[in-house]
N, C-alpha and C positions, 0 to 999 in steps of 0.2 A: 086736253084729248078729252073726249068724253068720260073714258074708262079715270083719268084722273080724276074730274068733278064726282065721279059715283064714287070712287074713293074717299075724298073729302066730306062726300055726305054720310058714309057709316062710318067715318072717322071724329065725326061729328056728335050721332047716335052713341055712338062708344062715349064719347068724352062725357056727355050729359047722364051718363051712369057711373061716372067718376073712375075710366080706365087709364092708367095712367100712360101705356103706349099711346093711347089715340093722341095724349095732348104735346107728346115726344111729336108726335106724326103730323098733328096740325101747325106744331109752328115751322115744321122745315117743310109742309107745303106752300106756306105764308111766306115763307124767306125766301124761297126760290121760285113761286108763282106755279105750282104746280097743283093743276086743278083750280086754282082762286087767282084774282089778283093780287100781284107780289104787291107785300102790307107788312114792313119790316115791326112795325111798333103791334102788329097782330102774334106775329111770330114772336117776336118778346115777350108779350102779357101770355101763348101757351106756355113758353118756357118757361117763364117766373111759376105758371102752375105745375108743371111740373119739378120743379127744384123744390117745391112745398112738399114733394113725395120723395125726394132724395134723388133723382135721378141722376147719373152723375154725367150722361151726354148732355144734356139739357143744361146742367149749371156748366158747365163746359160753354155752351154755344152761349149761353146769358153770358160768360165773360168776355166771349168776344165782342159782343155786340156791348156791353160796356164800357171795354177798352178802346171804339174804334166808335161810341157815341153816335151808333148807328141804329133809332127804332129806340132808344133809352137817351137819358142826357147821358153823354161821359162820365165816365166816374173809375178813375183807375183803381181807388181799395174796394169796390165793388167786385169790380172784375180780379183782381188778386183772391178775395174772398171764396168767391165762385170756383177760380181756378186751383182753389186749396182744397175745398169740400169736397172739389169731384177728382183730383188727383187722389188724394186722402182714403176715394171710395173706390180707388181704382184704375180711373181713365186714363189711358198712355197722354192722349191729347192733350189732358191739364197738367199732367206731370210736366210734360212739355213748356208747354205755358205758363206756370209757375215758376218752373228754371229759369224762364223768359224775363221771369218779373222782380225774381233774385238778381239775375245777373244786371237789367237794366235800371232796377230800381223805380222799378212802376209802380205804385197802390201799394208800396214795401221801402222799406230800409235796401239798399245794396248789400246783398250777402254772398263774397263768391263761394262759400264752405255750402251753402245749403241751393246755390244753384249750381253746382255741379251735382250735390247729393241729389236731384232731384231729376238733373241730365241722365246722371247713371240710372235711376230708378226707371225715367220713359224709355232706355235703352235695351231696360231688359226685360221691361212691357213688352217694347216693340216685337223682341223676338219673341214672345210669347203669343203675338196679335203682329203677326208677320203683312200682314195688309196696312198695317199704320208707318205714316210717312208726317215727315216734319213741314208740311203743306200749309203754310196759316192760309183761309181765304179772306178774299178779298171781300168787304159790306161797302160799295157804294151807298152815298146819304142820299 
């Protein structure tokens, strides 16, 4: 839509001035193809810029891209690191994904105790953030 294209234009302007929210918004637009052609590689680039400023949502999304190997080279260790940083910053989504890493041993050693701990923390955070659900987005290559 024209509104989405206009939004991307303003996000670009804000990103040029170093606005963190603009980095995340641009990444999301490229990831979903909103206002721009879908480009997961560019989405990853914008998420990376936002992660440099410690944005938990960007860290979680980048972790998902690394886990799937979409837009970036698959790297379970890097996915785990992203999830951990985002979880420690309070992201309920990342807490869930971190727990899954510990449960499955993806990117780290299997650790049922740590998995249980992070699942509990995710559930507690979900009570604070009731919109949260445990649906893992599917990323196509």
